[in-house]
C-alpha positions in Angstrom: -75.3 -74.6 -96.2 -71.6 -76.0 -96.0 -71.6 -76.5 -92.2 -74.7 -78.8 -91.5 -74.2 -82.0 -91.0 -77.1 -83.3 -90.3 -81.2 -81.6 -91.3 -84.2 -82.6 -90.4 -86.9 -80.8 -92.6 -91.2 -81.8 -90.8 -90.0 -85.7 -90.4 -92.9 -87.3 -89.3 -93.0 -91.5 -89.1 -96.7 -92.7 -88.3 -97.1 -96.5 -87.4 -99.8 -98.6 -87.6 -100.3 -100.8 -84.3 -101.2 -104.4 -84.8 -100.8 -104.3 -88.6 -98.2 -104.0 -91.2 -98.8 -102.6 -95.1 -102.0 -101.2 -96.4 -104.3 -104.1 -96.4 -103.6 -105.0 -99.8 -100.6 -106.0 -102.4 -102.6 -103.2 -104.7 -102.4 -100.8 -102.2 -99.1 -101.5 -101.1 -97.9 -101.2 -104.5 -99.8 -97.6 -105.0 -98.3 -96.3 -101.9 -94.9 -97.2 -103.3 -95.8 -95.5 -106.6 -96.9 -92.6 -105.2 -94.0 -92.1 -102.6 -90.9 -93.4 -103.7 -91.5 -92.7 -107.3 -93.6 -89.6 -107.5 -92.5 -88.4 -104.4 -96.0 -87.8 -103.0 -97.9 -87.6 -99.8 -98.9 -91.2 -99.1 -102.2 -91.9 -100.1 -102.9 -94.4 -97.1 -101.9 -91.4 -94.7 -104.6 -91.9 -91.8 -105.1 -89.3 -89.0 -103.1 -90.6 -86.2 -102.7 -90.2 -82.6 -100.0 -89.1 -80.3 -98.2 -91.7 -79.0 -99.6 -92.5 -76.0 -98.1 -96.0 -75.2 -100.0 -95.9 -71.5 -103.3 -95.4 -72.8 -105.5 -96.9 -75.0 -107.1 -94.3 -77.9 -109.4 -93.9 -80.8 -107.6 -94.7 -83.7 -104.8 -97.9 -84.7 -102.3 -95.1 -86.1 -100.3 -93.2 -83.7 -97.0 -91.0 -85.0 -93.8 -91.7 -83.2 -92.7 -88.7 -84.1 -93.8 -86.2 -85.8 -93.2 -82.3 -86.6 -89.3 -83.0 -85.9 -87.1 -79.6 -87.4 -83.7 -78.8 -86.5 -80.1 -78.7 -87.8 -77.1 -80.3 -86.7 -73.5 -78.6 -87.3 -70.9 -80.3 -88.0 -68.2 -81.3 -85.3 -71.4 -80.8 -82.5 -72.3 -83.0 -80.0 -76.0 -83.5 -79.5 -77.9 -85.1 -76.6 -81.6 -86.1 -77.7 -83.2 -86.6 -74.1 -86.7 -87.5 -73.3 -89.0 -90.5 -71.2 -89.7 -93.9 -72.9 -91.5 -94.1 -76.0 -91.0 -90.2 -75.9 -89.2 -91.4 -79.6 -85.1 -91.4 -79.6 -84.6 -94.1 -80.7 -87.0 -93.7 -83.5 -85.4 -90.5 -84.4 -82.1 -92.6 -84.7 -83.3 -95.1 -86.8 -84.7 -93.2 -89.6 -81.5 -90.9 -89.5 -79.7 -94.1 -89.8 -82.1 -95.6 -92.5 -82.8 -98.5 -90.8 -86.5 -97.0 -91.4 -87.9 -94.8 -94.2 -90.1 -91.7 -92.9 -93.7 -90.8 -92.9 -93.2 -87.3 -94.1 -90.5 -84.6 -94.4 -87.0 -85.0 -95.0 -83.5 -86.1 -94.1 -80.3 -84.8 -94.9 -76.5 -86.0 -93.8 -73.8 -85.3 -95.4 -70.6 -88.0 -94.8 -70.8 -91.2 -93.4 -73.1 -92.7 -90.2 -71.9 -95.4 -88.4 -74.7 -96.5 -85.6 -74.8 -98.2 -82.6 -78.8 -98.6 -82.0 -78.8 -101.9 -79.8 -76.6 -105.0 -79.2 -75.6 -106.5 -82.4 -76.4 -103.7 -84.7 -75.2 -104.4 -87.5 -73.6 -107.6 -86.7 -73.9 -111.1 -88.6 -74.6 -113.9 -85.9 -72.4 -116.5 -87.4 -69.6 -114.5 -88.7 -66.6 -114.1 -86.4 -65.8 -110.6 -84.3 -62.9 -110.2 -87.1 -65.0 -111.1 -90.0 -67.5 -108.9 -89.0 -64.8 -105.4 -88.2 -64.3 -106.0 -92.0 -67.5 -106.7 -93.6 -68.3 -103.2 -91.4 -66.0 -101.1 -92.9 -66.8 -102.4 -96.3 -70.0 -101.1 -95.6 -69.5 -98.0 -95.0 -66.8 -98.0 -97.9 -63.9 -98.2 -96.4 -61.3 -100.5 -98.5 -59.6 -103.5 -96.7 -55.8 -101.9 -96.2 -58.0 -99.2 -94.4 -59.6 -101.6 -92.5 -56.5 -103.5 -91.5 -54.8 -100.5 -90.2 -57.8 -99.5 -88.3 -58.0 -103.4 -86.5 -55.4 -103.3 -84.3 -57.0 -100.0 -82.6 -60.7 -101.7 -82.3 -59.7 -105.0 -81.1 -57.6 -103.2 -78.0 -60.3 -101.0 -77.3 -62.8 -103.5 -77.4 -60.9 -105.9 -75.2 -61.9 -109.0 -77.1 -58.7 -110.1 -78.8 -58.7 -113.7 -77.0 -62.4 -114.3 -78.8 -61.7 -112.3 -82.1 -62.0 -116.1 -84.5 -65.2 -116.6 -82.7 -68.5 -116.5 -83.6 -70.5 -113.2 -82.1 -73.1 -115.7 -81.3 -71.1 -116.4 -78.7 -70.1 -113.4 -77.2 -71.8 -112.0 -74.1 -73.7 -108.0 -74.9 -71.2 -106.9 -73.1 -68.5 -108.4 -75.7 -70.7 -107.3 -78.3 -71.5 -104.1 -76.9 -67.7 -103.3 -77.0 -66.7 -104.2 -80.7 -69.8 -102.4 -82.0 -69.0 -99.8 -80.4 -65.3 -99.9 -81.3 -66.2 -100.6 -85.0 -68.3 -98.0 -85.0 -66.1 -95.0 -83.4 -62.8 -96.4 -85.0 -63.7 -96.8 -88.8 -64.1 -92.9 -89.1 -67.2 -91.8 -89.8 -68.4 -88.6 -90.3 -71.7 -88.8 -87.8 -71.8 -91.5 -85.5 -74.9 -92.0 -83.8 -75.3 -93.8 -80.2 -78.4 -95.1 -78.4 -78.5 -96.3 -75.0 -76.7 -99.5 -75.4 -73.6 -97.7 -73.7 -76.0 -99.2 -70.2 -74.8 -103.0 -71.1 -71.0 -102.1 -70.7 -69.4 -102.1 -67.2 -68.5 -99.1 -65.9 -65.0 -99.3 -66.7 -66.0 -99.7 -70.7 -68.6 -96.7 -70.0 -65.8 -94.2 -69.1 -63.7 -95.1 -72.0 -66.4 -95.2 -74.3 -67.5 -91.7 -73.2 -63.6 -90.3 -73.7 -63.3 -91.9 -77.1 -66.5 -89.9 -78.5 -65.5 -86.8 -76.7 -62.0 -87.4 -79.0 -64.1 -87.9 -81.8 -66.0 -85.0 -81.4 -63.4 -82.5 -79.7 -60.4 -83.8 -81.5 -61.8 -85.5 -84.7 -64.1 -82.8 -85.2 -66.8 -85.2 -86.1 -70.9 -84.8 -85.6 -72.2 -87.5 -82.6 -75.9 -87.8 -81.8 -76.2 -89.5 -78.3 -79.3 -90.5 -76.5 -79.0 -91.4 -72.8 -81.2 -91.3 -69.6 -77.6 -91.0 -67.6 -78.4 -87.0 -67.7 -74.6 -86.8 -66.1 -73.3 -88.1 -69.4 -75.4 -86.4 -71.3 -74.0 -83.0 -69.7 -70.9 -83.9 -69.6 -70.5 -85.0 -73.2 -73.3 -82.7 -75.0 -72.7 -78.8 -76.1 -76.6 -79.1 -77.0 -79.8 -81.2 -76.0 -83.0 -81.7 -78.5 -86.2 -82.9 -75.3 -88.6 -85.3 -77.3 -91.9 -85.4 -75.6 -94.8 -87.9 -77.1 -93.2 -87.9 -80.6 -92.4 -83.8 -80.8 -89.5 -81.7 -79.6 -90.6 -80.1 -76.5 -87.2 -78.2 -76.6 -83.7 -77.6 -78.0 -80.9 -75.6 -76.6 -77.8 -75.4 -74.7 -77.3 -78.9 -73.0 -77.7 -77.2 -69.2 -80.9 -76.3 -69.8 -82.1 -79.0 -71.6 -81.8 -81.5 -68.9 -82.7 -78.8 -66.8 -85.9 -79.1 -68.9 -86.3 -82.1 -68.8 -85.9 -82.7 -64.8 -88.5 -79.9 -64.0 -90.7 -79.9 -66.9 -91.0 -83.1 -68.3 -93.1 -85.9 -68.0 -90.8 -87.6 -65.4 -93.4 -87.3 -62.9 -96.2 -88.9 -64.6 -98.1 -91.6 -62.6 -97.5 -95.0 -63.8 -96.0 -98.4 -63.0 -92.4 -99.5 -62.8 -92.6 -102.4 -65.3 -93.4 -99.9 -67.8 -90.5 -98.9 -67.8 -88.7 -101.9 -68.6 -86.9 -100.9 -71.7 -85.4 -104.3 -72.9 -85.9 -107.6 -71.6 -85.2 -111.3 -73.2 -88.1 -112.4 -75.1 -88.1 -115.5 -72.7 -89.0 -113.5 -69.7 -92.7 -112.8 -69.1 -92.4 -110.2 -66.1 -96.1 -110.2 -64.0 -95.1 -107.5 -61.7 -92.7 -105.3 -59.4 -93.2 -104.0 -56.2 -90.6 -101.5 -54.6 -91.4 -100.0 -51.1 -94.9 -101.9 -51.4 -96.1 -99.8 -54.4 -96.1 -101.4 -58.4 -96.0 -97.5 -59.0 -93.5 -95.6 -60.0 -93.4 -92.9 -57.3 -93.0 -93.3 -54.2 -91.6 -91.2 -50.6 -90.1 -92.7 -47.5 -91.1 -92.8 -44.0 -89.9 -91.2 -41.3 -87.0 -93.3 -40.0 -87.3 -95.9 -42.7 -84.4 -97.9 -43.2 -85.6 -100.3 -45.5 -86.6 -100.2 -49.6 -88.2 -103.8 -50.2 -87.5 -104.8 -53.9 -90.1 -107.5 -55.3 -89.7 -108.9 -58.7 -92.6 -111.7 -59.5 -92.9 -113.6 -62.8 -92.2 -116.3 -65.5 -89.5 -117.5 -67.7 -89.0 -120.6 -70.2 -85.2 -120.3 -69.8 -83.0 -121.2 -66.6 -80.9 -117.7 -65.0 -77.9 -117.2 -62.9 -79.3 -113.6 -62.0 -78.7 -110.6 -59.6 -81.1 -107.6 -58.7 -78.6 -104.2 -59.8 -80.1 -101.4 -58.1 -78.6 -98.1 -58.1 -80.0 -94.7 -56.6 -79.4 -91.6 -58.6 -79.5 -87.7 -58.8 -82.6 -86.2 -61.1 -79.7 -85.4 -63.3 -78.2 -88.9 -63.7 -75.5 -88.6 -61.2 -75.1 -92.4 -59.3 -75.6 -92.3 -55.4 -75.5 -95.3 -54.2 -75.3 -98.7 -56.1 -77.2 -103.0 -54.8 -74.9 -104.9 -57.1 -73.2 -107.5 -54.7 -73.7 -110.1 -56.7 -71.2 -108.6 -59.2 -68.4 -108.6 -56.6 -69.4 -111.4 -54.0 -70.3 -113.8 -56.8 -73.3 -114.9 -55.0 -76.2 -115.1 -58.1 -79.8 -116.5 -57.5 -80.5 -120.1 -59.8 -83.8 -119.8 -61.6 -85.3 -122.6 -62.9 -87.7 -122.5 -65.7 -90.9 -121.8 -64.5 -92.6 -119.0 -62.0 -90.6 -117.5 -60.1 -90.4 -114.6 -57.3 -87.5 -112.3 -56.6 -87.4 -110.2 -52.8 -84.9 -107.8 -51.7 -84.4 -106.2 -48.6 -82.5 -103.3 -49.2 -80.5 -101.1 -46.5 -80.2 -97.8 -47.5 -77.3 -95.5 -47.0 -78.0 -93.0 -44.5 -76.4 -90.0 -46.4 -78.7 -89.4 -48.6 -80.5 -85.6 -48.4 -83.5 -84.5 -48.8 -85.1 -84.8 -52.2 -86.2 -86.4 -54.9 -84.0 -89.1 -56.8 -84.6 -91.7 -59.6 -84.7 -95.3 -59.2 -82.8 -98.1 -61.8 -83.2 -101.1 -61.6 -82.4 -104.3 -63.8 -82.1 -108.7 -63.5 -78.4 -109.4 -65.0 -76.0 -112.0 -64.8 -72.5 -109.8 -63.8 -70.3 -109.2 -67.2 -72.5 -111.0 -69.2 -75.7 -110.2 -69.8 -79.0 -108.2 -69.3 -82.4 -109.8 -68.3 -84.1 -106.6 -68.0 -83.2 -102.9 -67.4 -85.4 -100.4 -66.8 -84.1 -96.8 -66.5 -86.1 -94.1 -64.4 -88.4 -96.5 -63.5 -89.1 -94.9 -59.9 -88.9 -91.3 -58.2 -87.8 -91.4 -54.7 -88.4 -88.7 -52.9 -86.7 -88.7 -48.8 -88.1 -85.8 -46.4 -86.9 -86.6 -43.3 -84.8 -89.5 -43.7 -81.3 -88.1 -42.6 -83.0 -86.6 -39.4 -83.3 -90.0 -38.5 -80.2 -91.3 -39.1 -77.4 -88.9 -40.1 -76.1 -85.9 -41.7 -75.8 -85.7 -45.4 -71.9 -86.9 -46.3 -69.8 -85.6 -49.2 -69.5 -88.1 -52.2 -66.9 -89.4 -53.1 -64.6 -88.7 -56.3 -66.9 -91.2 -57.9 -70.6 -90.0 -57.1 -70.9 -93.4 -55.2 -71.7 -94.6 -51.9 -72.5 -98.3 -51.5 -75.8 -100.3 -50.8 -76.4 -103.6 -48.7 -79.1 -105.5 -49.0 -80.4 -108.1 -46.1 
């Protein structure tokens, strides 16, 4: 159909754990001949298991995605929702042709710009300016077209002073700002955005979501958006697709999709806080994370409990100047309270190489109503880089908390209430 921008037809992605290839060069060549030239089924395709990363199975083959079937119309904004390991990023990588599907076909109409992780598509030795021109050329734009967009890209990213500096010297925040600006302003027909916006500060996230709204509503381009922030998904998207264990669990209106994810998905499954870590520096080895005295991803406040203790233990091969970032959110992703004192006071931890232990004694706000809340936990150097990110790592149950302290207060317009630590 002429108005279909993206079509997923029986798409699946099978991974062989702990190994690459079929085992021999002749088998690899035969696989290439059968699948790429003759367009037949992979002769070495093995029976795989559901992608459950928390438990060891009986097979070395797992389906990161399986039997994915849906279409996206031109100009539609679709939120891809699911827990860690559900297959969201794999789906976007298949669409962006970073990797190929094991089964099925993906059809896309028009140019695709992808922002899948910090630094996607950037050459670290090239300057910001050179990377802008290189990315535009890859998308099929002329030098004159890119030059017309250059000032808008640089202004949006806020990196004018560093435009002629190699990207390897950019912070994570600067890199994602420039990467998003390049992807959004070079006018692709399809814009693919993963969770990378979480690296940026609140001002940039607001600008980025506003730009995506302009791209979709004002310019009629298609957007696929992955985020664990359900409030952002609700405000930006018209439709939601929920993935669970590599399969499609729900496809419908965005409000219904978010409600399904919050109420009927696997958010409440038992696990460990440390299992929720999505992005982590390679030189950092985390041994244990405790919140409220437990490593589990669910905990409840006792009556009259005023504090939560956060304990992070591990080792690092590089010295780190850092601070703990702790966010309490409603189940739909609306932020309620945040501990980011280092960002505003400049009081950061200096961790030398070797073993470390971080302990935070966090006083809770007195105006959280009864119910369940989600928690995000990060170790970061404000405005520069994240050392690890754990989104929705804890479900916090509050029962009777307000009766012991005060009545719930109305949130301010932005939805933020402060936290402090002792």
